[in-house]
mmCIF file of the N, C-alpha and C atoms, coordinates in Angstrom:
data_MODEL
# 
_entry.id   MODEL 
# 
loop_
_atom_site.group_PDB 
_atom_site.id 
_atom_site.type_symbol 
_atom_site.label_atom_id 
_atom_site.label_alt_id 
_atom_site.label_comp_id 
_atom_site.label_asym_id 
_atom_site.label_entity_id 
_atom_site.label_seq_id 
_atom_site.pdbx_PDB_ins_code 
_atom_site.Cartn_x 
_atom_site.Cartn_y 
_atom_site.Cartn_z 
_atom_site.occupancy 
_atom_site.B_iso_or_equiv 
_atom_site.pdbx_formal_charge 
_atom_site.auth_seq_id 
_atom_site.auth_comp_id 
_atom_site.auth_asym_id 
_atom_site.auth_atom_id 
_atom_site.pdbx_PDB_model_num 
ATOM 1   N N  . UNK A 1 1  ? -77.616 96.062  229.018 1.00 0.00 ? 1  UNK A N  1 
ATOM 2   C CA . UNK A 1 1  ? -76.598 95.342  229.773 1.00 0.00 ? 1  UNK A CA 1 
ATOM 3   C C  . UNK A 1 1  ? -76.336 96.064  231.091 1.00 0.00 ? 1  UNK A C  1 
ATOM 4   N N  . UNK A 1 2  ? -76.372 95.289  232.181 1.00 0.00 ? 2  UNK A N  1 
ATOM 5   C CA . UNK A 1 2  ? -76.143 95.864  233.502 1.00 0.00 ? 2  UNK A CA 1 
ATOM 6   C C  . UNK A 1 2  ? -74.655 95.793  233.822 1.00 0.00 ? 2  UNK A C  1 
ATOM 7   N N  . UNK A 1 3  ? -74.114 96.877  234.373 1.00 0.00 ? 3  UNK A N  1 
ATOM 8   C CA . UNK A 1 3  ? -72.690 96.941  234.703 1.00 0.00 ? 3  UNK A CA 1 
ATOM 9   C C  . UNK A 1 3  ? -72.524 97.047  236.207 1.00 0.00 ? 3  UNK A C  1 
ATOM 10  N N  . UNK A 1 4  ? -71.785 96.107  236.795 1.00 0.00 ? 4  UNK A N  1 
ATOM 11  C CA . UNK A 1 4  ? -71.468 96.122  238.220 1.00 0.00 ? 4  UNK A CA 1 
ATOM 12  C C  . UNK A 1 4  ? -69.983 96.395  238.391 1.00 0.00 ? 4  UNK A C  1 
ATOM 13  N N  . UNK A 1 5  ? -69.646 97.284  239.335 1.00 0.00 ? 5  UNK A N  1 
ATOM 14  C CA . UNK A 1 5  ? -68.265 97.650  239.615 1.00 0.00 ? 5  UNK A CA 1 
ATOM 15  C C  . UNK A 1 5  ? -67.837 97.088  240.946 1.00 0.00 ? 5  UNK A C  1 
ATOM 16  N N  . UNK A 1 6  ? -66.615 96.583  241.037 1.00 0.00 ? 6  UNK A N  1 
ATOM 17  C CA . UNK A 1 6  ? -66.068 96.128  242.325 1.00 0.00 ? 6  UNK A CA 1 
ATOM 18  C C  . UNK A 1 6  ? -65.676 97.356  243.147 1.00 0.00 ? 6  UNK A C  1 
ATOM 19  N N  . UNK A 1 7  ? -65.440 97.147  244.446 1.00 0.00 ? 7  UNK A N  1 
ATOM 20  C CA . UNK A 1 7  ? -65.014 98.245  245.327 1.00 0.00 ? 7  UNK A CA 1 
ATOM 21  C C  . UNK A 1 7  ? -63.709 98.853  244.843 1.00 0.00 ? 7  UNK A C  1 
ATOM 22  N N  . UNK A 1 8  ? -62.759 97.993  244.433 1.00 0.00 ? 8  UNK A N  1 
ATOM 23  C CA . UNK A 1 8  ? -61.454 98.461  243.977 1.00 0.00 ? 8  UNK A CA 1 
ATOM 24  C C  . UNK A 1 8  ? -61.578 99.353  242.752 1.00 0.00 ? 8  UNK A C  1 
ATOM 25  N N  . UNK A 1 9  ? -62.430 98.966  241.819 1.00 0.00 ? 9  UNK A N  1 
ATOM 26  C CA . UNK A 1 9  ? -62.556 99.752  240.591 1.00 0.00 ? 9  UNK A CA 1 
ATOM 27  C C  . UNK A 1 9  ? -63.204 101.117 240.860 1.00 0.00 ? 9  UNK A C  1 
ATOM 28  N N  . UNK A 1 10 ? -64.182 101.162 241.748 1.00 0.00 ? 10 UNK A N  1 
ATOM 29  C CA . UNK A 1 10 ? -64.816 102.433 242.102 1.00 0.00 ? 10 UNK A CA 1 
ATOM 30  C C  . UNK A 1 10 ? -63.803 103.344 242.800 1.00 0.00 ? 10 UNK A C  1 
ATOM 31  N N  . UNK A 1 11 ? -63.004 102.760 243.703 1.00 0.00 ? 11 UNK A N  1 
ATOM 32  C CA . UNK A 1 11 ? -61.982 103.518 244.434 1.00 0.00 ? 11 UNK A CA 1 
ATOM 33  C C  . UNK A 1 11 ? -60.942 104.094 243.466 1.00 0.00 ? 11 UNK A C  1 
ATOM 34  N N  . UNK A 1 12 ? -60.514 103.289 242.490 1.00 0.00 ? 12 UNK A N  1 
ATOM 35  C CA . UNK A 1 12 ? -59.537 103.752 241.501 1.00 0.00 ? 12 UNK A CA 1 
ATOM 36  C C  . UNK A 1 12 ? -60.115 104.886 240.658 1.00 0.00 ? 12 UNK A C  1 
ATOM 37  N N  . UNK A 1 13 ? -61.363 104.753 240.238 1.00 0.00 ? 13 UNK A N  1 
ATOM 38  C CA . UNK A 1 13 ? -61.995 105.782 239.411 1.00 0.00 ? 13 UNK A CA 1 
ATOM 39  C C  . UNK A 1 13 ? -62.108 107.111 240.168 1.00 0.00 ? 13 UNK A C  1 
ATOM 40  N N  . UNK A 1 14 ? -62.422 107.052 241.457 1.00 0.00 ? 14 UNK A N  1 
ATOM 41  C CA . UNK A 1 14 ? -62.569 108.281 242.248 1.00 0.00 ? 14 UNK A CA 1 
ATOM 42  C C  . UNK A 1 14 ? -61.254 109.027 242.399 1.00 0.00 ? 14 UNK A C  1 
ATOM 43  N N  . UNK A 1 15 ? -60.120 108.306 242.341 1.00 0.00 ? 15 UNK A N  1 
ATOM 44  C CA . UNK A 1 15 ? -58.817 108.945 242.480 1.00 0.00 ? 15 UNK A CA 1 
ATOM 45  C C  . UNK A 1 15 ? -58.375 109.676 241.210 1.00 0.00 ? 15 UNK A C  1 
ATOM 46  N N  . UNK A 1 16 ? -59.000 109.342 240.068 1.00 0.00 ? 16 UNK A N  1 
ATOM 47  C CA . UNK A 1 16 ? -58.590 109.925 238.797 1.00 0.00 ? 16 UNK A CA 1 
ATOM 48  C C  . UNK A 1 16 ? -59.262 111.279 238.561 1.00 0.00 ? 16 UNK A C  1 
ATOM 49  N N  . UNK A 1 17 ? -58.670 112.068 237.659 1.00 0.00 ? 17 UNK A N  1 
ATOM 50  C CA . UNK A 1 17 ? -59.280 113.351 237.331 1.00 0.00 ? 17 UNK A CA 1 
ATOM 51  C C  . UNK A 1 17 ? -60.522 113.113 236.443 1.00 0.00 ? 17 UNK A C  1 
ATOM 52  N N  . UNK A 1 18 ? -61.333 114.157 236.262 1.00 0.00 ? 18 UNK A N  1 
ATOM 53  C CA . UNK A 1 18 ? -62.608 114.032 235.551 1.00 0.00 ? 18 UNK A CA 1 
ATOM 54  C C  . UNK A 1 18 ? -62.441 113.522 234.117 1.00 0.00 ? 18 UNK A C  1 
ATOM 55  N N  . UNK A 1 19 ? -61.414 114.013 233.425 1.00 0.00 ? 19 UNK A N  1 
ATOM 56  C CA . UNK A 1 19 ? -61.206 113.631 232.026 1.00 0.00 ? 19 UNK A CA 1 
ATOM 57  C C  . UNK A 1 19 ? -60.901 112.139 231.917 1.00 0.00 ? 19 UNK A C  1 
ATOM 58  N N  . UNK A 1 20 ? -60.036 111.651 232.805 1.00 0.00 ? 20 UNK A N  1 
ATOM 59  C CA . UNK A 1 20 ? -59.678 110.223 232.802 1.00 0.00 ? 20 UNK A CA 1 
ATOM 60  C C  . UNK A 1 20 ? -60.875 109.381 233.184 1.00 0.00 ? 20 UNK A C  1 
ATOM 61  N N  . UNK A 1 21 ? -61.642 109.819 234.182 1.00 0.00 ? 21 UNK A N  1 
ATOM 62  C CA . UNK A 1 21 ? -62.846 109.092 234.574 1.00 0.00 ? 21 UNK A CA 1 
ATOM 63  C C  . UNK A 1 21 ? -63.790 108.947 233.391 1.00 0.00 ? 21 UNK A C  1 
ATOM 64  N N  . UNK A 1 22 ? -63.996 110.048 232.657 1.00 0.00 ? 22 UNK A N  1 
ATOM 65  C CA . UNK A 1 22 ? -64.911 110.036 231.519 1.00 0.00 ? 22 UNK A CA 1 
ATOM 66  C C  . UNK A 1 22 ? -64.407 109.096 230.430 1.00 0.00 ? 22 UNK A C  1 
ATOM 67  N N  . UNK A 1 23 ? -63.094 109.111 230.137 1.00 0.00 ? 23 UNK A N  1 
ATOM 68  C CA . UNK A 1 23 ? -62.529 108.210 229.126 1.00 0.00 ? 23 UNK A CA 1 
ATOM 69  C C  . UNK A 1 23 ? -62.763 106.749 229.484 1.00 0.00 ? 23 UNK A C  1 
ATOM 70  N N  . UNK A 1 24 ? -62.521 106.385 230.743 1.00 0.00 ? 24 UNK A N  1 
ATOM 71  C CA . UNK A 1 24 ? -62.655 105.002 231.182 1.00 0.00 ? 24 UNK A CA 1 
ATOM 72  C C  . UNK A 1 24 ? -64.120 104.573 231.155 1.00 0.00 ? 24 UNK A C  1 
ATOM 73  N N  . UNK A 1 25 ? -65.004 105.405 231.691 1.00 0.00 ? 25 UNK A N  1 
ATOM 74  C CA . UNK A 1 25 ? -66.427 105.068 231.730 1.00 0.00 ? 25 UNK A CA 1 
ATOM 75  C C  . UNK A 1 25 ? -67.016 104.979 230.328 1.00 0.00 ? 25 UNK A C  1 
ATOM 76  N N  . UNK A 1 26 ? -66.624 105.885 229.432 1.00 0.00 ? 26 UNK A N  1 
ATOM 77  C CA . UNK A 1 26 ? -67.085 105.815 228.044 1.00 0.00 ? 26 UNK A CA 1 
ATOM 78  C C  . UNK A 1 26 ? -66.651 104.530 227.374 1.00 0.00 ? 26 UNK A C  1 
ATOM 79  N N  . UNK A 1 27 ? -65.400 104.103 227.624 1.00 0.00 ? 27 UNK A N  1 
ATOM 80  C CA . UNK A 1 27 ? -64.898 102.863 227.034 1.00 0.00 ? 27 UNK A CA 1 
ATOM 81  C C  . UNK A 1 27 ? -65.666 101.661 227.567 1.00 0.00 ? 27 UNK A C  1 
ATOM 82  N N  . UNK A 1 28 ? -65.989 101.661 228.868 1.00 0.00 ? 28 UNK A N  1 
ATOM 83  C CA . UNK A 1 28 ? -66.752 100.555 229.456 1.00 0.00 ? 28 UNK A CA 1 
ATOM 84  C C  . UNK A 1 28 ? -68.153 100.513 228.873 1.00 0.00 ? 28 UNK A C  1 
ATOM 85  N N  . UNK A 1 29 ? -68.777 101.677 228.689 1.00 0.00 ? 29 UNK A N  1 
ATOM 86  C CA . UNK A 1 29 ? -70.129 101.702 228.142 1.00 0.00 ? 29 UNK A CA 1 
ATOM 87  C C  . UNK A 1 29 ? -70.194 101.253 226.684 1.00 0.00 ? 29 UNK A C  1 
ATOM 88  N N  . UNK A 1 30 ? -69.077 101.373 225.964 1.00 0.00 ? 30 UNK A N  1 
ATOM 89  C CA . UNK A 1 30 ? -69.054 100.973 224.555 1.00 0.00 ? 30 UNK A CA 1 
ATOM 90  C C  . UNK A 1 30 ? -68.726 99.501  224.364 1.00 0.00 ? 30 UNK A C  1 
ATOM 91  N N  . UNK A 1 31 ? -68.475 98.751  225.437 1.00 0.00 ? 31 UNK A N  1 
ATOM 92  C CA . UNK A 1 31 ? -68.166 97.340  225.302 1.00 0.00 ? 31 UNK A CA 1 
ATOM 93  C C  . UNK A 1 31 ? -69.292 96.635  224.575 1.00 0.00 ? 31 UNK A C  1 
ATOM 94  N N  . UNK A 1 32 ? -69.049 95.676  223.751 1.00 0.00 ? 32 UNK A N  1 
ATOM 95  C CA . UNK A 1 32 ? -67.837 94.905  223.516 1.00 0.00 ? 32 UNK A CA 1 
ATOM 96  C C  . UNK A 1 32 ? -66.874 95.519  222.495 1.00 0.00 ? 32 UNK A C  1 
ATOM 97  N N  . UNK A 1 33 ? -67.143 96.719  222.012 1.00 0.00 ? 33 UNK A N  1 
ATOM 98  C CA . UNK A 1 33 ? -66.222 97.381  221.087 1.00 0.00 ? 33 UNK A CA 1 
ATOM 99  C C  . UNK A 1 33 ? -65.027 97.907  221.860 1.00 0.00 ? 33 UNK A C  1 
ATOM 100 N N  . UNK A 1 34 ? -63.887 97.986  221.205 1.00 0.00 ? 34 UNK A N  1 
ATOM 101 C CA . UNK A 1 34 ? -62.668 98.462  221.837 1.00 0.00 ? 34 UNK A CA 1 
ATOM 102 C C  . UNK A 1 34 ? -61.585 97.415  221.762 1.00 0.00 ? 34 UNK A C  1 
ATOM 103 N N  . UNK A 1 35 ? -60.472 97.698  222.408 1.00 0.00 ? 35 UNK A N  1 
ATOM 104 C CA . UNK A 1 35 ? -59.329 96.780  222.406 1.00 0.00 ? 35 UNK A CA 1 
ATOM 105 C C  . UNK A 1 35 ? -59.525 95.760  223.525 1.00 0.00 ? 35 UNK A C  1 
ATOM 106 N N  . UNK A 1 36 ? -60.273 94.695  223.215 1.00 0.00 ? 36 UNK A N  1 
ATOM 107 C CA . UNK A 1 36 ? -60.617 93.665  224.197 1.00 0.00 ? 36 UNK A CA 1 
ATOM 108 C C  . UNK A 1 36 ? -59.904 92.380  223.832 1.00 0.00 ? 36 UNK A C  1 
ATOM 109 N N  . UNK A 1 37 ? -59.288 91.746  224.832 1.00 0.00 ? 37 UNK A N  1 
ATOM 110 C CA . UNK A 1 37 ? -58.669 90.443  224.623 1.00 0.00 ? 37 UNK A CA 1 
ATOM 111 C C  . UNK A 1 37 ? -59.024 89.530  225.779 1.00 0.00 ? 37 UNK A C  1 
ATOM 112 N N  . UNK A 1 38 ? -59.075 88.231  225.491 1.00 0.00 ? 38 UNK A N  1 
ATOM 113 C CA . UNK A 1 38 ? -59.318 87.241  226.524 1.00 0.00 ? 38 UNK A CA 1 
ATOM 114 C C  . UNK A 1 38 ? -58.052 87.081  227.345 1.00 0.00 ? 38 UNK A C  1 
ATOM 115 N N  . UNK A 1 39 ? -58.201 86.985  228.662 1.00 0.00 ? 39 UNK A N  1 
ATOM 116 C CA . UNK A 1 39 ? -57.063 86.837  229.550 1.00 0.00 ? 39 UNK A CA 1 
ATOM 117 C C  . UNK A 1 39 ? -56.466 85.430  229.427 1.00 0.00 ? 39 UNK A C  1 
ATOM 118 N N  . UNK A 1 40 ? -55.161 85.319  229.557 1.00 0.00 ? 40 UNK A N  1 
ATOM 119 C CA . UNK A 1 40 ? -54.484 84.041  229.559 1.00 0.00 ? 40 UNK A CA 1 
ATOM 120 C C  . UNK A 1 40 ? -54.060 83.733  230.983 1.00 0.00 ? 40 UNK A C  1 
ATOM 121 N N  . UNK A 1 41 ? -54.370 82.540  231.434 1.00 0.00 ? 41 UNK A N  1 
ATOM 122 C CA . UNK A 1 41 ? -53.959 82.139  232.778 1.00 0.00 ? 41 UNK A CA 1 
ATOM 123 C C  . UNK A 1 41 ? -54.935 82.542  233.865 1.00 0.00 ? 41 UNK A C  1 
ATOM 124 N N  . UNK A 1 42 ? -55.982 83.246  233.504 1.00 0.00 ? 42 UNK A N  1 
ATOM 125 C CA . UNK A 1 42 ? -57.034 83.579  234.470 1.00 0.00 ? 42 UNK A CA 1 
ATOM 126 C C  . UNK A 1 42 ? -58.318 83.875  233.709 1.00 0.00 ? 42 UNK A C  1 
ATOM 127 N N  . UNK A 1 43 ? -59.417 83.831  234.398 1.00 0.00 ? 43 UNK A N  1 
ATOM 128 C CA . UNK A 1 43 ? -60.720 84.008  233.750 1.00 0.00 ? 43 UNK A CA 1 
ATOM 129 C C  . UNK A 1 43 ? -60.964 85.481  233.446 1.00 0.00 ? 43 UNK A C  1 
ATOM 130 N N  . UNK A 1 44 ? -61.747 85.746  232.432 1.00 0.00 ? 44 UNK A N  1 
ATOM 131 C CA . UNK A 1 44 ? -62.156 87.112  232.135 1.00 0.00 ? 44 UNK A CA 1 
ATOM 132 C C  . UNK A 1 44 ? -61.479 87.691  230.913 1.00 0.00 ? 44 UNK A C  1 
ATOM 133 N N  . UNK A 1 45 ? -61.706 88.981  230.741 1.00 0.00 ? 45 UNK A N  1 
ATOM 134 C CA . UNK A 1 45 ? -61.202 89.721  229.597 1.00 0.00 ? 45 UNK A CA 1 
ATOM 135 C C  . UNK A 1 45 ? -60.544 90.996  230.081 1.00 0.00 ? 45 UNK A C  1 
ATOM 136 N N  . UNK A 1 46 ? -59.754 91.632  229.191 1.00 0.00 ? 46 UNK A N  1 
ATOM 137 C CA . UNK A 1 46 ? -59.164 92.921  229.540 1.00 0.00 ? 46 UNK A CA 1 
ATOM 138 C C  . UNK A 1 46 ? -59.480 93.907  228.438 1.00 0.00 ? 46 UNK A C  1 
ATOM 139 N N  . UNK A 1 47 ? -59.690 95.140  228.856 1.00 0.00 ? 47 UNK A N  1 
ATOM 140 C CA . UNK A 1 47 ? -59.947 96.255  227.950 1.00 0.00 ? 47 UNK A CA 1 
ATOM 141 C C  . UNK A 1 47 ? -58.820 97.250  228.138 1.00 0.00 ? 47 UNK A C  1 
ATOM 142 N N  . UNK A 1 48 ? -58.243 97.704  227.040 1.00 0.00 ? 48 UNK A N  1 
ATOM 143 C CA . UNK A 1 48 ? -57.148 98.677  227.096 1.00 0.00 ? 48 UNK A CA 1 
ATOM 144 C C  . UNK A 1 48 ? -57.700 100.065 226.785 1.00 0.00 ? 48 UNK A C  1 
ATOM 145 N N  . UNK A 1 49 ? -57.413 101.018 227.691 1.00 0.00 ? 49 UNK A N  1 
ATOM 146 C CA . UNK A 1 49 ? -57.773 102.415 227.496 1.00 0.00 ? 49 UNK A CA 1 
ATOM 147 C C  . UNK A 1 49 ? -56.536 103.231 227.805 1.00 0.00 ? 49 UNK A C  1 
ATOM 148 N N  . UNK A 1 50 ? -55.730 103.515 226.777 1.00 0.00 ? 50 UNK A N  1 
ATOM 149 C CA . UNK A 1 50 ? -54.467 104.228 226.985 1.00 0.00 ? 50 UNK A CA 1 
ATOM 150 C C  . UNK A 1 50 ? -53.544 103.400 227.848 1.00 0.00 ? 50 UNK A C  1 
ATOM 151 N N  . UNK A 1 51 ? -53.066 103.976 228.968 1.00 0.00 ? 51 UNK A N  1 
ATOM 152 C CA . UNK A 1 51 ? -52.186 103.264 229.892 1.00 0.00 ? 51 UNK A CA 1 
ATOM 153 C C  . UNK A 1 51 ? -52.950 102.527 230.972 1.00 0.00 ? 51 UNK A C  1 
ATOM 154 N N  . UNK A 1 52 ? -54.254 102.492 230.883 1.00 0.00 ? 52 UNK A N  1 
ATOM 155 C CA . UNK A 1 52 ? -55.082 101.823 231.875 1.00 0.00 ? 52 UNK A CA 1 
ATOM 156 C C  . UNK A 1 52 ? -55.601 100.509 231.334 1.00 0.00 ? 52 UNK A C  1 
ATOM 157 N N  . UNK A 1 53 ? -55.770 99.551  232.253 1.00 0.00 ? 53 UNK A N  1 
ATOM 158 C CA . UNK A 1 53 ? -56.332 98.258  231.891 1.00 0.00 ? 53 UNK A CA 1 
ATOM 159 C C  . UNK A 1 53 ? -57.551 98.006  232.770 1.00 0.00 ? 53 UNK A C  1 
ATOM 160 N N  . UNK A 1 54 ? -58.582 97.442  232.162 1.00 0.00 ? 54 UNK A N  1 
ATOM 161 C CA . UNK A 1 54 ? -59.811 97.133  232.882 1.00 0.00 ? 54 UNK A CA 1 
ATOM 162 C C  . UNK A 1 54 ? -60.037 95.628  232.738 1.00 0.00 ? 54 UNK A C  1 
ATOM 163 N N  . UNK A 1 55 ? -60.053 94.916  233.857 1.00 0.00 ? 55 UNK A N  1 
ATOM 164 C CA . UNK A 1 55 ? -60.299 93.480  233.867 1.00 0.00 ? 55 UNK A CA 1 
ATOM 165 C C  . UNK A 1 55 ? -61.781 93.305  234.146 1.00 0.00 ? 55 UNK A C  1 
ATOM 166 N N  . UNK A 1 56 ? -62.470 92.585  233.254 1.00 0.00 ? 56 UNK A N  1 
ATOM 167 C CA . UNK A 1 56 ? -63.896 92.393  233.437 1.00 0.00 ? 56 UNK A CA 1 
ATOM 168 C C  . UNK A 1 56 ? -64.301 90.987  233.061 1.00 0.00 ? 56 UNK A C  1 
ATOM 169 N N  . UNK A 1 57 ? -65.504 90.611  233.481 1.00 0.00 ? 57 UNK A N  1 
ATOM 170 C CA . UNK A 1 57 ? -66.065 89.309  233.141 1.00 0.00 ? 57 UNK A CA 1 
ATOM 171 C C  . UNK A 1 57 ? -67.493 89.512  232.707 1.00 0.00 ? 57 UNK A C  1 
ATOM 172 N N  . UNK A 1 58 ? -67.948 88.680  231.813 1.00 0.00 ? 58 UNK A N  1 
ATOM 173 C CA . UNK A 1 58 ? -69.290 88.792  231.259 1.00 0.00 ? 58 UNK A CA 1 
ATOM 174 C C  . UNK A 1 58 ? -70.069 87.534  231.630 1.00 0.00 ? 58 UNK A C  1 
ATOM 175 N N  . UNK A 1 59 ? -71.151 87.714  232.372 1.00 0.00 ? 59 UNK A N  1 
ATOM 176 C CA . UNK A 1 59 ? -72.006 86.589  232.768 1.00 0.00 ? 59 UNK A CA 1 
ATOM 177 C C  . UNK A 1 59 ? -73.421 86.874  232.311 1.00 0.00 ? 59 UNK A C  1 
ATOM 178 N N  . UNK A 1 60 ? -73.809 86.304  231.184 1.00 0.00 ? 60 UNK A N  1 
ATOM 179 C CA . UNK A 1 60 ? -75.141 86.551  230.650 1.00 0.00 ? 60 UNK A CA 1 
ATOM 180 C C  . UNK A 1 60 ? -75.282 87.984  230.224 1.00 0.00 ? 60 UNK A C  1 
ATOM 181 N N  . UNK A 1 61 ? -76.164 88.701  230.880 1.00 0.00 ? 61 UNK A N  1 
ATOM 182 C CA . UNK A 1 61 ? -76.415 90.105  230.540 1.00 0.00 ? 61 UNK A CA 1 
ATOM 183 C C  . UNK A 1 61 ? -75.793 91.045  231.571 1.00 0.00 ? 61 UNK A C  1 
ATOM 184 N N  . UNK A 1 62 ? -74.911 90.513  232.432 1.00 0.00 ? 62 UNK A N  1 
ATOM 185 C CA . UNK A 1 62 ? -74.275 91.328  233.479 1.00 0.00 ? 62 UNK A CA 1 
ATOM 186 C C  . UNK A 1 62 ? -72.779 91.430  233.192 1.00 0.00 ? 62 UNK A C  1 
ATOM 187 N N  . UNK A 1 63 ? -72.291 92.653  233.168 1.00 0.00 ? 63 UNK A N  1 
ATOM 188 C CA . UNK A 1 63 ? -70.875 92.928  232.968 1.00 0.00 ? 63 UNK A CA 1 
ATOM 189 C C  . UNK A 1 63 ? -70.304 93.315  234.324 1.00 0.00 ? 63 UNK A C  1 
ATOM 190 N N  . UNK A 1 64 ? -69.326 92.526  234.823 1.00 0.00 ? 64 UNK A N  1 
ATOM 191 C CA . UNK A 1 64 ? -68.742 92.775  236.133 1.00 0.00 ? 64 UNK A CA 1 
ATOM 192 C C  . UNK A 1 64 ? -67.338 93.320  235.962 1.00 0.00 ? 64 UNK A C  1 
ATOM 193 N N  . UNK A 1 65 ? -67.103 94.565  236.362 1.00 0.00 ? 65 UNK A N  1 
ATOM 194 C CA . UNK A 1 65 ? -65.790 95.196  236.298 1.00 0.00 ? 65 UNK A CA 1 
ATOM 195 C C  . UNK A 1 65 ? -65.024 94.777  237.548 1.00 0.00 ? 65 UNK A C  1 
ATOM 196 N N  . UNK A 1 66 ? -64.017 93.922  237.391 1.00 0.00 ? 66 UNK A N  1 
ATOM 197 C CA . UNK A 1 66 ? -63.274 93.383  238.542 1.00 0.00 ? 66 UNK A CA 1 
ATOM 198 C C  . UNK A 1 66 ? -62.192 94.328  239.017 1.00 0.00 ? 66 UNK A C  1 
ATOM 199 N N  . UNK A 1 67 ? -61.410 94.884  238.059 1.00 0.00 ? 67 UNK A N  1 
ATOM 200 C CA . UNK A 1 67 ? -60.260 95.704  238.421 1.00 0.00 ? 67 UNK A CA 1 
ATOM 201 C C  . UNK A 1 67 ? -60.018 96.765  237.369 1.00 0.00 ? 67 UNK A C  1 
ATOM 202 N N  . UNK A 1 68 ? -59.577 97.938  237.821 1.00 0.00 ? 68 UNK A N  1 
ATOM 203 C CA . UNK A 1 68 ? -59.089 98.992  236.933 1.00 0.00 ? 68 UNK A CA 1 
ATOM 204 C C  . UNK A 1 68 ? -57.783 99.465  237.548 1.00 0.00 ? 68 UNK A C  1 
ATOM 205 N N  . UNK A 1 69 ? -56.732 99.526  236.726 1.00 0.00 ? 69 UNK A N  1 
ATOM 206 C CA . UNK A 1 69 ? -55.444 99.970  237.248 1.00 0.00 ? 69 UNK A CA 1 
ATOM 207 C C  . UNK A 1 69 ? -54.533 100.377 236.094 1.00 0.00 ? 69 UNK A C  1 
ATOM 208 N N  . UNK A 1 70 ? -53.345 100.861 236.440 1.00 0.00 ? 70 UNK A N  1 
ATOM 209 C CA . UNK A 1 70 ? -52.361 101.221 235.440 1.00 0.00 ? 70 UNK A CA 1 
ATOM 210 C C  . UNK A 1 70 ? -51.822 99.958  234.781 1.00 0.00 ? 70 UNK A C  1 
ATOM 211 N N  . UNK A 1 71 ? -51.281 100.130 233.602 1.00 0.00 ? 71 UNK A N  1 
ATOM 212 C CA . UNK A 1 71 ? -50.797 99.009  232.790 1.00 0.00 ? 71 UNK A CA 1 
ATOM 213 C C  . UNK A 1 71 ? -49.815 98.117  233.541 1.00 0.00 ? 71 UNK A C  1 
ATOM 214 N N  . UNK A 1 72 ? -48.867 98.688  234.229 1.00 0.00 ? 72 UNK A N  1 
ATOM 215 C CA . UNK A 1 72 ? -47.837 97.894  234.885 1.00 0.00 ? 72 UNK A CA 1 
ATOM 216 C C  . UNK A 1 72 ? -48.266 97.249  236.184 1.00 0.00 ? 72 UNK A C  1 
ATOM 217 N N  . UNK A 1 73 ? -49.308 97.750  236.805 1.00 0.00 ? 73 UNK A N  1 
ATOM 218 C CA . UNK A 1 73 ? -49.708 97.269  238.137 1.00 0.00 ? 73 UNK A CA 1 
ATOM 219 C C  . UNK A 1 73 ? -50.801 96.208  238.116 1.00 0.00 ? 73 UNK A C  1 
ATOM 220 N N  . UNK A 1 74 ? -51.604 96.145  237.095 1.00 0.00 ? 74 UNK A N  1 
ATOM 221 C CA . UNK A 1 74 ? -52.814 95.338  237.134 1.00 0.00 ? 74 UNK A CA 1 
ATOM 222 C C  . UNK A 1 74 ? -52.534 93.842  237.063 1.00 0.00 ? 74 UNK A C  1 
ATOM 223 N N  . UNK A 1 75 ? -51.457 93.436  236.427 1.00 0.00 ? 75 UNK A N  1 
ATOM 224 C CA . UNK A 1 75 ? -51.216 92.006  236.240 1.00 0.00 ? 75 UNK A CA 1 
ATOM 225 C C  . UNK A 1 75 ? -50.440 91.376  237.386 1.00 0.00 ? 75 UNK A C  1 
ATOM 226 N N  . UNK A 1 76 ? -50.093 92.144  238.412 1.00 0.00 ? 76 UNK A N  1 
ATOM 227 C CA . UNK A 1 76 ? -49.320 91.617  239.548 1.00 0.00 ? 76 UNK A CA 1 
ATOM 228 C C  . UNK A 1 76 ? -50.198 90.919  240.549 1.00 0.00 ? 76 UNK A C  1 
# 
């Protein structure tokens, strides 16, 4: 499975410390396992990693990471 990251998600990952980066990337690589739910009111899915949320979409064999942010900020 090919994983594509948006500019925003790469920028957010670079701001985090190494341990947090590793946790988030490991969770993304283990998809579709994990705490995944279909989004309501918008397209895509969300993955929960602690206090972080990852909004992604799956198109065939390509996984597109749209957004990564803190729990309270991502849904605004």
